[in-house]
TORKOL-4160 file (C-alpha; in steps of 0.2 Angstrom, whole numbers, padded with zeros to 4 digits, m for minus):
104
<pt num="1" X="0396" Y="0169" Z="m0464"/>
<pt num="2" X="0381" Y="0177" Z="m0471"/>
<pt num="3" X="0381" Y="0197" Z="m0475"/>
<pt num="4" X="0368" Y="0208" Z="m0466"/>
<pt num="5" X="0356" Y="0216" Z="m0476"/>
<pt num="6" X="0346" Y="0232" Z="m0468"/>
<pt num="7" X="0326" Y="0234" Z="m0472"/>
<pt num="8" X="0325" Y="0252" Z="m0476"/>
<pt num="9" X="0317" Y="0260" Z="m0458"/>
<pt num="10" X="0331" Y="0250" Z="m0448"/>
<pt num="11" X="0346" Y="0263" Z="m0452"/>
<pt num="12" X="0334" Y="0278" Z="m0446"/>
<pt num="13" X="0328" Y="0269" Z="m0432"/>
<pt num="14" X="0347" Y="0267" Z="m0426"/>
<pt num="15" X="0350" Y="0284" Z="m0429"/>
<pt num="16" X="0336" Y="0291" Z="m0419"/>
<pt num="17" X="0340" Y="0280" Z="m0405"/>
<pt num="18" X="0357" Y="0285" Z="m0403"/>
<pt num="19" X="0352" Y="0303" Z="m0406"/>
<pt num="20" X="0339" Y="0299" Z="m0391"/>
<pt num="21" X="0353" Y="0295" Z="m0380"/>
<pt num="22" X="0366" Y="0307" Z="m0383"/>
<pt num="23" X="0352" Y="0319" Z="m0380"/>
<pt num="24" X="0349" Y="0312" Z="m0363"/>
<pt num="25" X="0369" Y="0309" Z="m0358"/>
<pt num="26" X="0383" Y="0314" Z="m0371"/>
<pt num="27" X="0394" Y="0300" Z="m0375"/>
<pt num="28" X="0378" Y="0287" Z="m0370"/>
<pt num="29" X="0374" Y="0287" Z="m0391"/>
<pt num="30" X="0392" Y="0283" Z="m0393"/>
<pt num="31" X="0390" Y="0268" Z="m0383"/>
<pt num="32" X="0372" Y="0263" Z="m0390"/>
<pt num="33" X="0380" Y="0263" Z="m0408"/>
<pt num="34" X="0396" Y="0252" Z="m0400"/>
<pt num="35" X="0382" Y="0240" Z="m0391"/>
<pt num="36" X="0371" Y="0238" Z="m0411"/>
<pt num="37" X="0388" Y="0234" Z="m0419"/>
<pt num="38" X="0392" Y="0220" Z="m0405"/>
<pt num="39" X="0374" Y="0215" Z="m0405"/>
<pt num="40" X="0376" Y="0211" Z="m0425"/>
<pt num="41" X="0394" Y="0204" Z="m0423"/>
<pt num="42" X="0387" Y="0191" Z="m0412"/>
<pt num="43" X="0372" Y="0189" Z="m0425"/>
<pt num="44" X="0384" Y="0184" Z="m0438"/>
<pt num="45" X="0394" Y="0174" Z="m0430"/>
<pt num="46" X="0379" Y="0164" Z="m0422"/>
<pt num="47" X="0363" Y="0168" Z="m0433"/>
<pt num="48" X="0354" Y="0153" Z="m0426"/>
<pt num="49" X="0360" Y="0156" Z="m0407"/>
<pt num="50" X="0346" Y="0168" Z="m0403"/>
<pt num="51" X="0329" Y="0166" Z="m0400"/>
<pt num="52" X="0311" Y="0168" Z="m0409"/>
<pt num="53" X="0306" Y="0186" Z="m0408"/>
<pt num="54" X="0291" Y="0187" Z="m0399"/>
<pt num="55" X="0276" Y="0184" Z="m0408"/>
<pt num="56" X="0282" Y="0176" Z="m0422"/>
<pt num="57" X="0279" Y="0158" Z="m0430"/>
<pt num="58" X="0296" Y="0147" Z="m0428"/>
<pt num="59" X="0293" Y="0142" Z="m0445"/>
<pt num="60" X="0296" Y="0160" Z="m0451"/>
<pt num="61" X="0315" Y="0159" Z="m0444"/>
<pt num="62" X="0312" Y="0177" Z="m0438"/>
<pt num="63" X="0323" Y="0179" Z="m0422"/>
<pt num="64" X="0332" Y="0192" Z="m0412"/>
<pt num="65" X="0347" Y="0196" Z="m0403"/>
<pt num="66" X="0349" Y="0207" Z="m0388"/>
<pt num="67" X="0359" Y="0223" Z="m0389"/>
<pt num="68" X="0367" Y="0223" Z="m0372"/>
<pt num="69" X="0365" Y="0236" Z="m0359"/>
<pt num="70" X="0348" Y="0245" Z="m0369"/>
<pt num="71" X="0330" Y="0240" Z="m0370"/>
<pt num="72" X="0333" Y="0235" Z="m0389"/>
<pt num="73" X="0333" Y="0220" Z="m0399"/>
<pt num="74" X="0341" Y="0218" Z="m0419"/>
<pt num="75" X="0324" Y="0208" Z="m0426"/>
<pt num="76" X="0332" Y="0196" Z="m0440"/>
<pt num="77" X="0328" Y="0184" Z="m0452"/>
<pt num="78" X="0339" Y="0173" Z="m0459"/>
<pt num="79" X="0338" Y="0170" Z="m0477"/>
<pt num="80" X="0346" Y="0158" Z="m0488"/>
<pt num="81" X="0359" Y="0168" Z="m0493"/>
<pt num="82" X="0361" Y="0186" Z="m0480"/>
<pt num="83" X="0351" Y="0190" Z="m0463"/>
<pt num="84" X="0339" Y="0202" Z="m0465"/>
<pt num="85" X="0338" Y="0214" Z="m0450"/>
<pt num="86" X="0321" Y="0219" Z="m0450"/>
<pt num="87" X="0320" Y="0231" Z="m0434"/>
<pt num="88" X="0329" Y="0239" Z="m0421"/>
<pt num="89" X="0315" Y="0238" Z="m0408"/>
<pt num="90" X="0312" Y="0244" Z="m0392"/>
<pt num="91" X="0305" Y="0231" Z="m0381"/>
<pt num="92" X="0292" Y="0242" Z="m0374"/>
<pt num="93" X="0286" Y="0246" Z="m0390"/>
<pt num="94" X="0272" Y="0241" Z="m0403"/>
<pt num="95" X="0279" Y="0224" Z="m0405"/>
<pt num="96" X="0276" Y="0217" Z="m0422"/>
<pt num="97" X="0277" Y="0235" Z="m0431"/>
<pt num="98" X="0291" Y="0229" Z="m0441"/>
<pt num="99" X="0281" Y="0212" Z="m0449"/>
<pt num="100" X="0279" Y="0221" Z="m0465"/>
<pt num="101" X="0296" Y="0223" Z="m0469"/>
<pt num="102" X="0299" Y="0202" Z="m0471"/>
<pt num="103" X="0306" Y="0196" Z="m0486"/>
<pt num="104" X="0311" Y="0214" Z="m0489"/>
């Protein structure tokens, strides 16, 4: 399995979303974080099994994995030595905002 590497802003995105869900309903932030961990596990086990991220060129090898039960996708790029997590993206927000994080 290839190791994960996170673009600098990703951890802050995950934390902000978890805080939001906890404010909405205590304990929901923990469920969100569990769902993130599950998505990352699935990504690491089979990176090629996940579809291309919206609006990307298939040659870029940028894909996304769903965060089950939440409207989020983990956007990633499979590189030779690792998997670069580019974003924890809400599906209804500006697509492609993470593009400048490639090859980070």
